N, CA, C and O atoms as CSV, one atom per row, in Angstrom:
chain,resi,resn,atom,element,x,y,z
A,1,MET,N,N,0.829,-1.201,0.000
A,1,MET,CA,C,0.000,0.000,0.000
A,1,MET,C,C,0.866,1.255,0.000
A,1,MET,O,O,0.542,2.227,-0.682
A,2,GLN,N,N,1.937,1.245,0.739
A,2,GLN,CA,C,2.817,2.409,0.820
A,2,GLN,C,C,3.404,2.745,-0.550
A,2,GLN,O,O,3.500,3.920,-0.903
A,3,ASP,N,N,3.806,1.713,-1.342
A,3,ASP,CA,C,4.367,1.965,-2.657
A,3,ASP,C,C,3.364,2.650,-3.575
A,3,ASP,O,O,3.731,3.538,-4.345
A,4,VAL,N,N,2.107,2.245,-3.498
A,4,VAL,CA,C,1.073,2.848,-4.324
A,4,VAL,C,C,0.903,4.322,-3.968
A,4,VAL,O,O,0.729,5.156,-4.856
A,5,MET,N,N,0.951,4.647,-2.693
A,5,MET,CA,C,0.767,6.028,-2.259
A,5,MET,C,C,1.949,6.908,-2.678
A,5,MET,O,O,1.772,8.104,-2.909
A,6,ASN,N,N,3.145,6.332,-2.777
A,6,ASN,CA,C,4.321,7.102,-3.159
A,6,ASN,C,C,4.547,7.132,-4.664
A,6,ASN,O,O,5.442,7.832,-5.139
A,7,GLU,N,N,3.754,6.387,-5.415
A,7,GLU,CA,C,3.894,6.314,-6.858
A,7,GLU,C,C,3.512,7.654,-7.493
A,7,GLU,O,O,2.492,8.250,-7.148
A,8,ARG,N,N,4.337,8.106,-8.411
A,8,ARG,CA,C,4.047,9.359,-9.110
A,8,ARG,C,C,2.900,9.140,-10.087
A,8,ARG,O,O,2.786,8.062,-10.671
A,9,PRO,N,N,2.053,10.139,-10.273
A,9,PRO,CA,C,0.979,9.997,-11.251
A,9,PRO,C,C,1.565,9.807,-12.652
A,9,PRO,O,O,2.618,10.354,-12.980
A,10,ARG,N,N,0.877,9.038,-13.449
A,10,ARG,CA,C,1.347,8.753,-14.804
A,10,ARG,C,C,1.371,10.011,-15.662
A,10,ARG,O,O,2.334,10.249,-16.391
A,11,PHE,N,N,0.325,10.809,-15.580
A,11,PHE,CA,C,0.237,12.054,-16.342
A,11,PHE,C,C,0.056,13.204,-15.362
A,11,PHE,O,O,-0.567,13.051,-14.311
A,12,ARG,N,N,0.602,14.338,-15.717
A,12,ARG,CA,C,0.476,15.529,-14.874
A,12,ARG,C,C,-0.139,16.673,-15.686
A,12,ARG,O,O,0.092,16.785,-16.890
A,13,PRO,N,N,-0.926,17.520,-15.011
A,13,PRO,CA,C,-1.499,18.669,-15.720
A,13,PRO,C,C,-0.388,19.604,-16.214
A,13,PRO,O,O,0.635,19.791,-15.555
A,14,VAL,N,N,-0.624,20.173,-17.375
A,14,VAL,CA,C,0.305,21.131,-17.967
A,14,VAL,C,C,-0.429,22.463,-18.061
A,14,VAL,O,O,-1.505,22.529,-18.654
A,15,PRO,N,N,0.138,23.537,-17.481
A,15,PRO,CA,C,-0.514,24.845,-17.626
A,15,PRO,C,C,-0.708,25.180,-19.097
A,15,PRO,O,O,0.167,24.912,-19.922
A,16,TRP,N,N,-1.843,25.759,-19.421
A,16,TRP,CA,C,-2.196,26.032,-20.810
A,16,TRP,C,C,-1.640,27.381,-21.241
A,16,TRP,O,O,-1.716,28.363,-20.503
A,17,THR,N,N,-1.089,27.414,-22.424
A,17,THR,CA,C,-0.680,28.647,-23.080
A,17,THR,C,C,-1.639,28.871,-24.230
A,17,THR,O,O,-1.805,27.998,-25.083
A,18,ALA,N,N,-2.268,30.023,-24.261
A,18,ALA,CA,C,-3.290,30.296,-25.270
A,18,ALA,C,C,-2.743,30.124,-26.686
A,18,ALA,O,O,-1.641,30.573,-27.000
A,19,LEU,N,N,-3.529,29.472,-27.526
A,19,LEU,CA,C,-3.199,29.269,-28.932
A,19,LEU,C,C,-4.060,30.230,-29.734
A,19,LEU,O,O,-5.287,30.206,-29.627
A,20,GLU,N,N,-3.425,31.072,-30.534
A,20,GLU,CA,C,-4.165,32.140,-31.189
A,20,GLU,C,C,-4.307,31.991,-32.698
A,20,GLU,O,O,-5.173,32.623,-33.302
A,21,THR,N,N,-3.470,31.168,-33.310
A,21,THR,CA,C,-3.509,31.043,-34.768
A,21,THR,C,C,-3.656,29.571,-35.152
A,21,THR,O,O,-3.355,28.685,-34.352
A,22,PRO,N,N,-4.117,29.312,-36.373
A,22,PRO,CA,C,-4.168,27.920,-36.833
A,22,PRO,C,C,-2.789,27.244,-36.774
A,22,PRO,O,O,-2.706,26.054,-36.471
A,23,ALA,N,N,-1.724,27.974,-37.055
A,23,ALA,CA,C,-0.377,27.392,-36.984
A,23,ALA,C,C,-0.044,26.967,-35.551
A,23,ALA,O,O,0.558,25.914,-35.339
A,24,ASP,N,N,-0.437,27.789,-34.563
A,24,ASP,CA,C,-0.226,27.424,-33.150
A,24,ASP,C,C,-0.951,26.115,-32.833
A,24,ASP,O,O,-0.392,25.236,-32.177
A,25,VAL,N,N,-2.179,25.990,-33.296
A,25,VAL,CA,C,-2.978,24.800,-33.019
A,25,VAL,C,C,-2.384,23.580,-33.723
A,25,VAL,O,O,-2.299,22.506,-33.129
A,26,GLU,N,N,-1.977,23.733,-34.969
A,26,GLU,CA,C,-1.370,22.616,-35.695
A,26,GLU,C,C,-0.120,22.114,-34.976
A,26,GLU,O,O,0.098,20.906,-34.890
A,27,LEU,N,N,0.698,23.025,-34.460
A,27,LEU,CA,C,1.891,22.641,-33.712
A,27,LEU,C,C,1.498,21.908,-32.431
A,27,LEU,O,O,2.108,20.896,-32.087
A,28,TRP,N,N,0.478,22.413,-31.720
A,28,TRP,CA,C,0.010,21.745,-30.500
A,28,TRP,C,C,-0.487,20.338,-30.826
A,28,TRP,O,O,-0.201,19.397,-30.087
A,29,ILE,N,N,-1.228,20.185,-31.925
A,29,ILE,CA,C,-1.746,18.869,-32.319
A,29,ILE,C,C,-0.586,17.911,-32.581
A,29,ILE,O,O,-0.621,16.765,-32.131
A,30,GLU,N,N,0.429,18.360,-33.296
A,30,GLU,CA,C,1.594,17.513,-33.564
A,30,GLU,C,C,2.275,17.082,-32.269
A,30,GLU,O,O,2.601,15.908,-32.095
A,31,GLU,N,N,2.491,18.039,-31.357
A,31,GLU,CA,C,3.132,17.715,-30.077
A,31,GLU,C,C,2.275,16.763,-29.254
A,31,GLU,O,O,2.794,15.838,-28.630
A,32,HIS,N,N,0.961,16.987,-29.252
A,32,HIS,CA,C,0.026,16.140,-28.524
A,32,HIS,C,C,0.052,14.717,-29.089
A,32,HIS,O,O,0.085,13.751,-28.327
A,33,ASN,N,N,0.037,14.582,-30.402
A,33,ASN,CA,C,0.082,13.257,-31.029
A,33,ASN,C,C,1.379,12.528,-30.700
A,33,ASN,O,O,1.363,11.323,-30.450
A,34,LEU,N,N,2.498,13.240,-30.698
A,34,LEU,CA,C,3.778,12.622,-30.319
A,34,LEU,C,C,3.746,12.147,-28.870
A,34,LEU,O,O,4.224,11.054,-28.565
A,35,ALA,N,N,3.187,12.959,-27.980
A,35,ALA,CA,C,3.095,12.572,-26.564
A,35,ALA,C,C,2.225,11.335,-26.400
A,35,ALA,O,O,2.555,10.452,-25.608
A,36,LEU,N,N,1.118,11.255,-27.137
A,36,LEU,CA,C,0.258,10.073,-27.059
A,36,LEU,C,C,1.007,8.832,-27.541
A,36,LEU,O,O,0.936,7.780,-26.905
A,37,LYS,N,N,1.724,8.947,-28.660
A,37,LYS,CA,C,2.480,7.803,-29.181
A,37,LYS,C,C,3.533,7.343,-28.181
A,37,LYS,O,O,3.799,6.148,-28.056
A,38,GLU,N,N,4.129,8.296,-27.470
A,38,GLU,CA,C,5.185,7.973,-26.515
A,38,GLU,C,C,4.643,7.359,-25.215
A,38,GLU,O,O,5.284,6.484,-24.633
A,39,HIS,N,N,3.485,7.804,-24.765
A,39,HIS,CA,C,3.012,7.439,-23.429
A,39,HIS,C,C,1.829,6.479,-23.373
A,39,HIS,O,O,1.493,5.992,-22.294
A,40,ILE,N,N,1.194,6.195,-24.497
A,40,ILE,CA,C,0.014,5.332,-24.502
A,40,ILE,C,C,0.401,3.980,-25.089
A,40,ILE,O,O,0.999,3.906,-26.162
A,41,GLY,N,N,0.054,2.915,-24.376
A,41,GLY,CA,C,0.368,1.564,-24.829
A,41,GLY,C,C,-0.509,1.130,-25.987
A,41,GLY,O,O,-1.584,1.693,-26.194
A,42,PRO,N,N,-0.063,0.130,-26.749
A,42,PRO,CA,C,-0.807,-0.303,-27.938
A,42,PRO,C,C,-2.181,-0.899,-27.632
A,42,PRO,O,O,-3.047,-0.897,-28.507
A,43,ASN,N,N,-2.405,-1.400,-26.437
A,43,ASN,CA,C,-3.694,-2.000,-26.099
A,43,ASN,C,C,-4.587,-1.081,-25.271
A,43,ASN,O,O,-5.668,-1.489,-24.848
A,44,GLU,N,N,-4.150,0.142,-25.038
A,44,GLU,CA,C,-4.954,1.064,-24.236
A,44,GLU,C,C,-6.065,1.687,-25.074
A,44,GLU,O,O,-5.917,1.900,-26.278
A,45,THR,N,N,-7.166,1.969,-24.415
A,45,THR,CA,C,-8.303,2.626,-25.057
A,45,THR,C,C,-8.669,3.858,-24.239
A,45,THR,O,O,-8.155,4.066,-23.140
A,46,GLY,N,N,-9.556,4.661,-24.787
A,46,GLY,CA,C,-10.040,5.829,-24.062
A,46,GLY,C,C,-8.973,6.870,-23.821
A,46,GLY,O,O,-8.998,7.562,-22.803
A,47,TYR,N,N,-8.022,6.994,-24.756
A,47,TYR,CA,C,-6.957,7.973,-24.554
A,47,TYR,C,C,-7.278,9.258,-25.308
A,47,TYR,O,O,-7.983,9.251,-26.316
A,48,GLY,N,N,-6.749,10.340,-24.799
A,48,GLY,CA,C,-6.966,11.655,-25.381
A,48,GLY,C,C,-6.395,12.704,-24.464
A,48,GLY,O,O,-5.361,12.505,-23.827
A,49,VAL,N,N,-7.080,13.820,-24.408
A,49,VAL,CA,C,-6.638,14.928,-23.570
A,49,VAL,C,C,-7.831,15.447,-22.781
A,49,VAL,O,O,-8.966,15.428,-23.256
A,50,CYS,N,N,-7.555,15.906,-21.582
A,50,CYS,CA,C,-8.585,16.548,-20.763
A,50,CYS,C,C,-8.205,18.013,-20.610
A,50,CYS,O,O,-7.107,18.338,-20.160
A,51,PHE,N,N,-9.127,18.891,-20.990
A,51,PHE,CA,C,-8.943,20.322,-20.783
A,51,PHE,C,C,-9.663,20.702,-19.495
A,51,PHE,O,O,-10.873,20.511,-19.373
A,52,ASN,N,N,-8.919,21.238,-18.541
A,52,ASN,CA,C,-9.510,21.760,-17.315
A,52,ASN,C,C,-9.805,23.232,-17.557
A,52,ASN,O,O,-8.891,24.018,-17.804
A,53,LEU,N,N,-11.071,23.605,-17.488
A,53,LEU,CA,C,-11.480,24.967,-17.803
A,53,LEU,C,C,-11.302,25.879,-16.596
A,53,LEU,O,O,-11.582,25.491,-15.462
A,54,ALA,N,N,-10.835,27.086,-16.855
A,54,ALA,CA,C,-10.550,28.045,-15.786
A,54,ALA,C,C,-11.801,28.369,-14.960
A,54,ALA,O,O,-11.705,28.568,-13.749
A,55,GLU,N,N,-12.956,28.423,-15.599
A,55,GLU,CA,C,-14.192,28.768,-14.899
A,55,GLU,C,C,-14.941,27.554,-14.371
A,55,GLU,O,O,-16.045,27.691,-13.843
A,56,GLY,N,N,-14.355,26.367,-14.507
A,56,GLY,CA,C,-14.948,25.160,-13.953
A,56,GLY,C,C,-15.338,24.143,-15.008
A,56,GLY,O,O,-15.856,24.481,-16.072
A,57,GLY,N,N,-15.075,22.898,-14.681
A,57,GLY,CA,C,-15.448,21.794,-15.540
A,57,GLY,C,C,-14.306,21.300,-16.400
A,57,GLY,O,O,-13.238,21.906,-16.482
A,58,GLU,N,N,-14.575,20.172,-17.037
A,58,GLU,CA,C,-13.581,19.537,-17.892
A,58,GLU,C,C,-14.215,19.155,-19.223
A,58,GLU,O,O,-15.406,18.857,-19.315
A,59,ILE,N,N,-13.373,19.177,-20.246
A,59,ILE,CA,C,-13.751,18.655,-21.552
A,59,ILE,C,C,-12.703,17.615,-21.907
A,59,ILE,O,O,-11.515,17.923,-22.007
A,60,TYR,N,N,-13.154,16.373,-22.097
A,60,TYR,CA,C,-12.272,15.298,-22.537
A,60,TYR,C,C,-12.389,15.226,-24.055
A,60,TYR,O,O,-13.496,15.204,-24.594
A,61,MET,N,N,-11.254,15.191,-24.741
A,61,MET,CA,C,-11.275,15.178,-26.192
A,61,MET,C,C,-10.467,13.998,-26.734
A,61,MET,O,O,-9.375,13.690,-26.257
A,62,GLN,N,N,-11.041,13.355,-27.738
A,62,GLN,CA,C,-10.369,12.263,-28.432
A,62,GLN,C,C,-10.677,12.414,-29.918
A,62,GLN,O,O,-11.792,12.773,-30.297
A,63,THR,N,N,-9.680,12.138,-30.756
A,63,THR,CA,C,-9.933,12.080,-32.188
A,63,THR,C,C,-9.919,10.615,-32.584
A,63,THR,O,O,-9.143,9.822,-32.050
A,64,THR,N,N,-10.781,10.265,-33.522
A,64,THR,CA,C,-10.902,8.866,-33.927
A,64,THR,C,C,-10.255,8.655,-35.289
A,64,THR,O,O,-10.014,9.603,-36.036
A,65,GLN,N,N,-9.982,7.395,-35.595
A,65,GLN,CA,C,-9.372,7.065,-36.881
A,65,GLN,C,C,-10.301,7.361,-38.052
A,65,GLN,O,O,-9.840,7.568,-39.174
A,66,ASP,N,N,-11.607,7.382,-37.797
A,66,ASP,CA,C,-12.542,7.663,-38.893
A,66,ASP,C,C,-12.843,9.152,-39.051
A,66,ASP,O,O,-13.781,9.523,-39.756
A,67,GLY,N,N,-12.055,10.000,-38.403
A,67,GLY,CA,C,-12.153,11.432,-38.633
A,67,GLY,C,C,-13.127,12.191,-37.760
A,67,GLY,O,O,-13.556,13.282,-38.136
A,68,ALA,N,N,-13.488,11.661,-36.624
A,68,ALA,CA,C,-14.395,12.375,-35.723
A,68,ALA,C,C,-13.622,12.946,-34.540
A,68,ALA,O,O,-12.573,12.429,-34.153
A,69,VAL,N,N,-14.155,14.007,-33.985
A,69,VAL,CA,C,-13.641,14.589,-32.748
A,69,VAL,C,C,-14.693,14.323,-31.686
A,69,VAL,O,O,-15.822,14.801,-31.793
A,70,LEU,N,N,-14.327,13.557,-30.653
A,70,LEU,CA,C,-15.242,13.278,-29.551
A,70,LEU,C,C,-14.947,14.239,-28.417
A,70,LEU,O,O,-13.798,14.391,-28.003
A,71,LEU,N,N,-15.984,14.882,-27.919
A,71,LEU,CA,C,-15.876,15.760,-26.758
A,71,LEU,C,C,-16.821,15.238,-25.696
A,71,LEU,O,O,-18.027,15.143,-25.923
A,72,ASP,N,N,-16.282,14.900,-24.545
A,72,ASP,CA,C,-17.094,14.483,-23.406
A,72,ASP,C,C,-17.058,15.651,-22.426
A,72,ASP,O,O,-16.049,15.883,-21.759
A,73,VAL,N,N,-18.163,16.379,-22.347
A,73,VAL,CA,C,-18.235,17.618,-21.576
A,73,VAL,C,C,-18.854,17.328,-20.213
A,73,VAL,O,O,-19.983,16.846,-20.124
A,74,SER,N,N,-18.102,17.626,-19.147
A,74,SER,CA,C,-18.628,17.388,-17.797
A,74,SER,C,C,-19.800,18.321,-17.533
A,74,SER,O,O,-19.935,19.359,-18.182
A,75,SER,N,N,-20.645,17.950,-16.579
A,75,SER,CA,C,-21.813,18.793,-16.261
A,75,SER,C,C,-21.374,20.178,-15.791
A,75,SER,O,O,-22.078,21.160,-16.024
A,76,GLU,N,N,-20.213,20.266,-15.129
A,76,GLU,CA,C,-19.709,21.563,-14.661
A,76,GLU,C,C,-19.250,22.445,-15.819
A,76,GLU,O,O,-19.091,23.654,-15.648
A,77,ALA,N,N,-19.034,21.850,-17.001
A,77,ALA,CA,C,-18.556,22.608,-18.165
A,77,ALA,C,C,-19.648,22.843,-19.199
A,77,ALA,O,O,-19.354,23.312,-20.299
A,78,GLU,N,N,-20.887,22.534,-18.879
A,78,GLU,CA,C,-21.973,22.722,-19.842
A,78,GLU,C,C,-22.104,24.169,-20.296
A,78,GLU,O,O,-22.665,24.438,-21.359
A,79,TRP,N,N,-21.595,25.096,-19.505
A,79,TRP,CA,C,-21.655,26.513,-19.855
A,79,TRP,C,C,-20.915,26.818,-21.167
A,79,TRP,O,O,-21.152,27.862,-21.776
A,80,VAL,N,N,-20.026,25.922,-21.606
A,80,VAL,CA,C,-19.255,26.142,-22.823
A,80,VAL,C,C,-19.991,25.631,-24.075
A,80,VAL,O,O,-19.503,25.806,-25.192
A,81,SER,N,N,-21.142,25.010,-23.893
A,81,SER,CA,C,-21.904,24.464,-25.026
A,81,SER,C,C,-22.193,25.487,-26.122
A,81,SER,O,O,-22.055,25.146,-27.297
A,82,PRO,N,N,-22.588,26.725,-25.804
A,82,PRO,CA,C,-22.841,27.690,-26.888
A,82,PRO,C,C,-21.617,27.930,-27.779
A,82,PRO,O,O,-21.762,28.153,-28.980
A,83,LEU,N,N,-20.442,27.887,-27.211
A,83,LEU,CA,C,-19.230,28.056,-28.007
A,83,LEU,C,C,-19.048,26.876,-28.954
A,83,LEU,O,O,-18.721,27.065,-30.126
A,84,ILE,N,N,-19.257,25.661,-28.453
A,84,ILE,CA,C,-19.124,24.472,-29.307
A,84,ILE,C,C,-20.148,24.518,-30.431
A,84,ILE,O,O,-19.827,24.197,-31.575
A,85,VAL,N,N,-21.381,24.916,-30.117
A,85,VAL,CA,C,-22.438,25.043,-31.129
A,85,VAL,C,C,-22.012,26.043,-32.203
A,85,VAL,O,O,-22.172,25.784,-33.396
A,86,ALA,N,N,-21.471,27.179,-31.779
A,86,ALA,CA,C,-21.073,28.216,-32.734
A,86,ALA,C,C,-19.916,27.766,-33.619
A,86,ALA,O,O,-19.924,28.015,-34.825
A,87,VAL,N,N,-18.935,27.114,-33.040
A,87,VAL,CA,C,-17.769,26.671,-33.805
A,87,VAL,C,C,-18.139,25.547,-34.762
A,87,VAL,O,O,-17.775,25.583,-35.937
A,88,ALA,N,N,-18.864,24.547,-34.261
A,88,ALA,CA,C,-19.156,23.355,-35.054
A,88,ALA,C,C,-20.418,23.485,-35.901
A,88,ALA,O,O,-20.641,22.691,-36.815
A,89,ARG,N,N,-21.244,24.488,-35.598
A,89,ARG,CA,C,-22.511,24.687,-36.309
A,89,ARG,C,C,-23.400,23.449,-36.222
A,89,ARG,O,O,-23.919,22.955,-37.223
A,90,VAL,N,N,-23.556,22.967,-34.990
A,90,VAL,CA,C,-24.388,21.798,-34.716
A,90,VAL,C,C,-25.286,22.099,-33.529
A,90,VAL,O,O,-25.062,23.053,-32.783
A,91,GLU,N,N,-26.302,21.270,-33.369
A,91,GLU,CA,C,-27.152,21.353,-32.187
A,91,GLU,C,C,-26.474,20.577,-31.054
A,91,GLU,O,O,-25.741,19.625,-31.321
A,92,PRO,N,N,-26.704,20.963,-29.804
A,92,PRO,CA,C,-26.133,20.206,-28.687
A,92,PRO,C,C,-26.685,18.781,-28.660
A,92,PRO,O,O,-27.841,18.557,-29.018
A,93,PRO,N,N,-25.867,17.825,-28.241
A,93,PRO,CA,C,-26.340,16.439,-28.154
A,93,PRO,C,C,-27.273,16.262,-26.961
A,93,PRO,O,O,-27.334,17.122,-26.082
A,94,ALA,N,N,-27.993,15.156,-26.932
A,94,ALA,CA,C,-28.892,14.858,-25.812
A,94,ALA,C,C,-28.105,14.587,-24.528
A,94,ALA,O,O,-28.593,14.881,-23.437
A,95,GLY,N,N,-26.906,14.035,-24.641
A,95,GLY,CA,C,-26.079,13.728,-23.477
A,95,GLY,C,C,-24.843,14.610,-23.422
A,95,GLY,O,O,-24.834,15.726,-23.943
A,96,ALA,N,N,-23.808,14.098,-22.790
A,96,ALA,CA,C,-22.575,14.854,-22.609
A,96,ALA,C,C,-21.598,14.697,-23.764
A,96,ALA,O,O,-20.628,15.451,-23.845
A,97,LEU,N,N,-21.824,13.739,-24.662
A,97,LEU,CA,C,-20.860,13.435,-25.710
A,97,LEU,C,C,-21.210,14.135,-27.022
A,97,LEU,O,O,-22.293,13.948,-27.576
A,98,TRP,N,N,-20.282,14.932,-27.494
A,98,TRP,CA,C,-20.384,15.599,-28.776
A,98,TRP,C,C,-19.533,14.822,-29.769
A,98,TRP,O,O,-18.424,14.405,-29.432
A,99,VAL,N,N,-20.026,14.620,-30.982
A,99,VAL,CA,C,-19.255,13.994,-32.053
A,99,VAL,C,C,-19.232,14.995,-33.201
A,99,VAL,O,O,-20.253,15.275,-33.829
A,100,LEU,N,N,-18.024,15.534,-33.460
A,100,LEU,CA,C,-17.860,16.584,-34.454
A,100,LEU,C,C,-16.952,16.106,-35.585
A,100,LEU,O,O,-16.109,15.234,-35.373
A,101,PRO,N,N,-17.115,16.666,-36.781
A,101,PRO,CA,C,-16.191,16.315,-37.866
A,101,PRO,C,C,-14.802,16.887,-37.581
A,101,PRO,O,O,-14.670,17.920,-36.924
A,102,ASP,N,N,-13.765,16.203,-38.082
A,102,ASP,CA,C,-12.400,16.622,-37.773
A,102,ASP,C,C,-12.032,17.982,-38.363
A,102,ASP,O,O,-11.069,18.601,-37.912
A,103,ASP,N,N,-12.773,18.459,-39.356
A,103,ASP,CA,C,-12.447,19.765,-39.920
A,103,ASP,C,C,-12.821,20.910,-38.975
A,103,ASP,O,O,-12.570,22.073,-39.291
A,104,LYS,N,N,-13.407,20.602,-37.838
A,104,LYS,CA,C,-13.754,21.619,-36.840
A,104,LYS,C,C,-12.711,21.694,-35.710
A,104,LYS,O,O,-12.810,22.552,-34.833
A,105,LEU,N,N,-11.718,20.801,-35.731
A,105,LEU,CA,C,-10.775,20.706,-34.616
A,105,LEU,C,C,-9.985,21.991,-34.393
A,105,LEU,O,O,-9.906,22.465,-33.259
A,106,VAL,N,N,-9.404,22.564,-35.433
A,106,VAL,CA,C,-8.573,23.760,-35.271
A,106,VAL,C,C,-9.414,24.924,-34.735
A,106,VAL,O,O,-9.004,25.604,-33.795
A,107,GLN,N,N,-10.591,25.151,-35.335
A,107,GLN,CA,C,-11.454,26.235,-34.869
A,107,GLN,C,C,-11.892,26.009,-33.419
A,107,GLN,O,O,-11.965,26.951,-32.630
A,108,LEU,N,N,-12.180,24.753,-33.081
A,108,LEU,CA,C,-12.601,24.423,-31.730
A,108,LEU,C,C,-11.511,24.756,-30.713
A,108,LEU,O,O,-11.786,25.372,-29.683
A,109,ILE,N,N,-10.270,24.348,-31.004
A,109,ILE,CA,C,-9.176,24.610,-30.074
A,109,ILE,C,C,-8.935,26.112,-29.937
A,109,ILE,O,O,-8.688,26.598,-28.833
A,110,ILE,N,N,-9.002,26.848,-31.038
A,110,ILE,CA,C,-8.839,28.303,-30.956
A,110,ILE,C,C,-9.946,28.909,-30.109
A,110,ILE,O,O,-9.688,29.782,-29.280
A,111,GLY,N,N,-11.178,28.452,-30.311
A,111,GLY,CA,C,-12.304,28.978,-29.531
A,111,GLY,C,C,-12.207,28.675,-28.051
A,111,GLY,O,O,-12.542,29.519,-27.219
A,112,LEU,N,N,-11.751,27.474,-27.713
A,112,LEU,CA,C,-11.637,27.076,-26.307
A,112,LEU,C,C,-10.385,27.611,-25.631
A,112,LEU,O,O,-10.339,27.720,-24.406
A,113,SER,N,N,-9.378,27.941,-26.412
A,113,SER,CA,C,-8.047,28.217,-25.881
A,113,SER,C,C,-8.024,29.215,-24.728
A,113,SER,O,O,-7.351,28.975,-23.726
A,114,GLY,N,N,-8.727,30.302,-24.845
A,114,GLY,CA,C,-8.738,31.309,-23.782
A,114,GLY,C,C,-9.477,30.883,-22.531
A,114,GLY,O,O,-9.411,31.572,-21.513
A,115,LEU,N,N,-10.186,29.754,-22.584
A,115,LEU,CA,C,-10.970,29.269,-21.447
A,115,LEU,C,C,-10.270,28.157,-20.673
A,115,LEU,O,O,-10.714,27.780,-19.589
A,116,ILE,N,N,-9.174,27.631,-21.229
A,116,ILE,CA,C,-8.493,26.471,-20.658
A,116,ILE,C,C,-7.443,26.916,-19.643
A,116,ILE,O,O,-6.643,27.811,-19.915
A,117,ALA,N,N,-7.457,26.283,-18.474
A,117,ALA,CA,C,-6.445,26.553,-17.446
A,117,ALA,C,C,-5.268,25.595,-17.585
A,117,ALA,O,O,-4.112,25.998,-17.448
A,118,SER,N,N,-5.567,24.313,-17.862
A,118,SER,CA,C,-4.518,23.306,-18.014
A,118,SER,C,C,-5.049,22.153,-18.843
A,118,SER,O,O,-6.251,22.026,-19.076
A,119,SER,N,N,-4.120,21.318,-19.281
A,119,SER,CA,C,-4.499,20.110,-20.003
A,119,SER,C,C,-3.700,18.949,-19.437
A,119,SER,O,O,-2.638,19.132,-18.843
A,120,ILE,N,N,-4.235,17.746,-19.635
A,120,ILE,CA,C,-3.559,16.549,-19.165
A,120,ILE,C,C,-3.922,15.388,-20.085
A,120,ILE,O,O,-5.074,15.253,-20.498
A,121,LEU,N,N,-2.937,14.554,-20.404
A,121,LEU,CA,C,-3.228,13.343,-21.166
A,121,LEU,C,C,-4.073,12.413,-20.310
A,121,LEU,O,O,-3.919,12.379,-19.089
A,122,VAL,N,N,-4.953,11.668,-20.937
A,122,VAL,CA,C,-5.783,10.699,-20.224
A,122,VAL,C,C,-5.770,9.365,-20.967
A,122,VAL,O,O,-5.569,9.314,-22.181
A,123,ALA,N,N,-5.984,8.304,-20.224
A,123,ALA,CA,C,-6.158,6.966,-20.784
A,123,ALA,C,C,-7.241,6.277,-19.966
A,123,ALA,O,O,-7.347,6.499,-18.759
A,124,GLY,N,N,-8.042,5.445,-20.616
A,124,GLY,CA,C,-9.084,4.711,-19.925
A,124,GLY,C,C,-10.389,5.465,-19.764
A,124,GLY,O,O,-11.286,4.982,-19.072
A,125,HIS,N,N,-10.528,6.628,-20.374
A,125,HIS,CA,C,-11.788,7.377,-20.303
A,125,HIS,C,C,-12.792,6.715,-21.239
A,125,HIS,O,O,-12.417,6.290,-22.332
A,126,ASP,N,N,-14.057,6.617,-20.840
A,126,ASP,CA,C,-15.013,5.868,-21.671
A,126,ASP,C,C,-15.665,6.680,-22.785
A,126,ASP,O,O,-16.370,6.100,-23.610
A,127,PHE,N,N,-15.464,7.985,-22.848
A,127,PHE,CA,C,-15.990,8.826,-23.913
A,127,PHE,C,C,-17.429,8.493,-24.270
A,127,PHE,O,O,-17.770,8.366,-25.446
A,128,GLY,N,N,-18.272,8.353,-23.253
A,128,GLY,CA,C,-19.702,8.211,-23.438
A,128,GLY,C,C,-20.141,7.042,-24.285
A,128,GLY,O,O,-21.105,7.155,-25.042
A,129,ARG,N,N,-19.459,5.928,-24.176
A,129,ARG,CA,C,-19.835,4.758,-24.977
A,129,ARG,C,C,-21.334,4.496,-24.844
A,129,ARG,O,O,-21.899,4.516,-23.750
A,130,GLY,N,N,-21.946,4.255,-25.979
A,130,GLY,CA,C,-23.372,3.962,-25.984
A,130,GLY,C,C,-24.240,5.169,-26.192
A,130,GLY,O,O,-25.450,5.026,-26.363
A,131,GLN,N,N,-23.659,6.382,-26.184
A,131,GLN,CA,C,-24.489,7.578,-26.387
A,131,GLN,C,C,-23.977,8.440,-27.537
A,131,GLN,O,O,-24.244,9.642,-27.569
A,132,ARG,N,N,-23.249,7.852,-28.479
A,132,ARG,CA,C,-22.682,8.608,-29.594
A,132,ARG,C,C,-23.747,8.948,-30.636
A,132,ARG,O,O,-24.590,8.126,-30.992
A,133,ARG,N,N,-23.676,10.163,-31.097
A,133,ARG,CA,C,-24.569,10.637,-32.148
A,133,ARG,C,C,-23.733,11.438,-33.131
A,133,ARG,O,O,-23.093,12.409,-32.730
A,134,ARG,N,N,-23.717,11.066,-34.399
A,134,ARG,CA,C,-22.873,11.751,-35.395
A,134,ARG,C,C,-23.551,12.983,-35.942
A,134,ARG,O,O,-24.776,13.066,-36.039
A,135,TYR,N,N,-22.706,13.946,-36.299
A,135,TYR,CA,C,-23.175,15.183,-36.937
A,135,TYR,C,C,-22.648,15.244,-38.338
A,135,TYR,O,O,-22.921,16.203,-39.059
């Protein structure tokens, strides 16, 4: 039990630096993808990034191989829904899971950037399995 308590967390929050241009976001995406390749095992699922919002709540984000952006928005972060609607030009989903086309990723990150306090890699998040709705 003592070893478990002294074990360092696998991932640590990283203070967010605002991304203002598409080039900034593209660079962040490249760095994020490299970090995932380095730190996520081949059999792991539910990996992505968690954005901790400065005003409260979390948004878990994962991109899929078929070109979707999954956003799992915590109830404390529902206040950010109008921004997601405006960026993605979609109606809010019935649940917490948003499924957006990948061509909205850069605009989404730019829109959220000023609201993010920190980010952290995640693994094992369920991304709302069973409640996915495509746009």
